[in-house]
N, C-alpha and C positions, 0 to 999 in steps of 0.2 A: 857148892850150893846152888840153892835152888832161888830162881829169883818167881815171885809171886808178879800175878799178873791182875786184877777185879775188875768185873766182865757187869759190868753194874746196872740192874734195870731201873731207869729214871723215871719211871711212869711217867705222869704229860709231861710231865718239866717241871711246874710247880714243886717248889721247896715243897710247901703243904703237902703234899699229895709222892712226896721222897721220901723211903726209911730212916729212920738215926743213922742204919747202918751203913745205907749208900749214901747219905753224909756227908761220913767223919770218914768214910773209904775218898771220899773226894778233895774233902779238906785235905786229905793225908799225900794225896800225890800228886807230882810231879807233872808228871804227863796227861791229857783227858784223848782221848781219841774217838771218832764220832763223826759220824754223816753232820753235816752242816747247819740244816737246818737243824738238829739237837744242841749243837752246841750252844750255837744266838742262846737258844731256853734256857740255857743256866743262871744266865744274870748273872748281877756285878760280882754275888760272891763268887767264883772265881775268876777275875777279870784277871788275875795276876797267875796262872797255871798258863803250860807252856802249851796252846791245842795243835792237835793234827786233824788233817780233817780228807776225807774222799767222796766223790760222789758218785750216787747210782750205780749202780754194778760193778764197782771197785773193791766191791765190802774184801775180797782176798789180799789187794797191795793193803787198806786199812788193817786187818787183824795180821798179816809179816809181821807191820810198824808195830804195832804194838810187841813182838816177839824180842826184833832185832834191837829195843829203845833198853826192854828189861833185861836182857842179854847183857846191851852197854853197864846197868847198871842204877837205871835210872827208873822211881815208882811208876808204874802205869798203873792205867785205869781204861777202859772200852766202854764207852757207853750206850746202851740203846733205846731203844723210848719204850715205854711197858714194861715188858720183862726179855729178859736177856735169852729167857729158856722158851718163848712165844714166840714167834716169830721173828727172832733177834741173832745174837750170834753169836750166841752161846755155842750150838753145834758145831762149827765153822771153823770155832775155837778148836775145841775140840780134836776136830780133825785134823790140823796144821801141827797144832802140837803134840802130834807124833813125831815131826822132825825137826822140835827142841825140849827134846831131854831134861835142859839144865830147868823149864821151866813151868809152874806151877798157875792150875786156872783157881782162881776165887769165884763161885757164881755169887753174886747178890742179887737178890729177889730183888722184886719190884710190881707193882700195881698195873696190870695190864687193860687195854682199854675195854674186854671184858667188864672187868670186874665198876673199874672210873661208873663204866657208860649206865651197866644196868643199876649202882649207886645213884643215877642222875634218875632215868625213868623211870624207879619202881622197883620191881622185884619181879623185873622177867627167865631168872636162870635158877629159881628156885627149884628148878626141879630136873632131869633129864634134858642136858645139851650139846651142841657139840659146837663145836668154829670151823668156817671154812673162808679164808684167801678166795676171793676173785681173778686172782696175778695171773696171767697163765705165764710170768716169764720164766717161773721155777716150774711150773707143775704146768703142763697140757690140759687143751681146755677138755678133750673127751673124756681126763681125769676129775677133773671139778665137778664136769653134770653128771657124772655118775655119782658122790658123791651128795649136788644136789636129794636129787631123783631118789635115794636111800633114805638120806637123814628126814627126808616128806613122809615117808610112807616111815618108817620109822617111831614120827611125832611125837621128836626132838623139839627141844627150843634150838634154832639157829640161826647164829654169834655172825655175820658176814664183819671177816677184815677187807683192807683198799679194794671196796667194793664197786672205784672208779678210778680211773685216770683221763688226760689229754686224747689219748692210744685207746683207753677201753671206755672210752663214755655211754654203750649200749648196756655194760657187762651186769650194771645191777638192771636188766631191765628184762634180760634173758637169761638171770639165773630166777625173777619172779615169772615167769611165763614158765619153769619148767620147776617150781612150785607146784604153781594154779593146779598144774595137769593132778594132782593128787589134794592141793589142799586151797578149801572153800577161801571167794576174795572177800569176804568178809573178817578174816582172823588178823586178828591186833599184833598189830607191831610198833615196831617204833624204831630212830637212830638220833645220836648225838654227833654233829660236826666238832668238831677245833676243844676233843676234851677238857676242862680243866686248862684251857684259850683265853687269849682274849678273843671275841665274836664265838663262841659258845652257843649254839643250835641243838633245839630240844625239841624234835614231831616225835608222834605217837598219830597210827597213821590204821590202817585196813593194808593188809599184800596187796588187794586192787588199786591202792593212790601209792602203795609204795613205787609199783609199777612204773610209774611218772615217776614221781621224783628223781630232781640234780643233785648228785650229792659228789664228793671227794675224795680223794683218795685217803685224808682225815678222819672219815667219820664211820662208823662201828655199825652197822643196821643192828637187830632181833629181832625176829619172828618167831613171836607164839607156837603153840601148841590148841592144842584142844583145847587146853582145860584157860590156857591166858585169857583175862581177862580187863579190863577199865575200871580198877578203883581209884576215887577221883581225880579225875584225871591221870594216874599213874598205872601204869604196862605190869601185871600182874601177873604170874603164875600157879599156882596154890600144888600147891604141899602135897594133900592127902590129907590131913589133919579132920577128924570128926568134929565138929561145932555144932555147941546145944546152944540152939536159938532161943536167946534170951526173953520173957517179957516183961519191956520196958514198960511199960500205959500203969 
């Protein structure tokens, strides 16, 4: 008998930004596992469910708990903010799952901050882009630095996850300094704090201005490419469509 575990991308947490599939899977779950901040975002709809949480840096413990409880016969869902396969728990669950052959995983996609943040700012990722996390908890800073420089040289739109924290207060400034070696200071950029949550903050600025901004780990940063501009206050990257200029006089 196979025991199915849902690995759910819950988006930013608001029900309006969760898929029907994700909501139905959570409704049918007996046990919901996740990081405490994300469990708190679920709200009253799931208050009667059993919750289990672990703090940051205890992701393996969290995942193993899912397997152990699924084997006991519980209907288990593991939640991740955004999408479970984008800086989420999906890969770790697959890695650990080799030790639990009686379990199978169902990955349920969610709206990642890349998509929800871009929608608020305008259309900043309308052409080729890359996503880079500035967290060096699992990736050496030297590798992050190399990726930033190469992405800037490739003229990609660059989306930054985890741009700052209490321990990494100057990481966004350091990242901007690396990109400013290649990109001009006036390059249009933007960021969104607390996407889809209380206290959402939206800002469009230049790369030079971005260097001086104070952001937190719940901020997603967008650095435009050479075709990115600001239209009616929105950050827009051109796709390259030929546009015929109409005379409306």
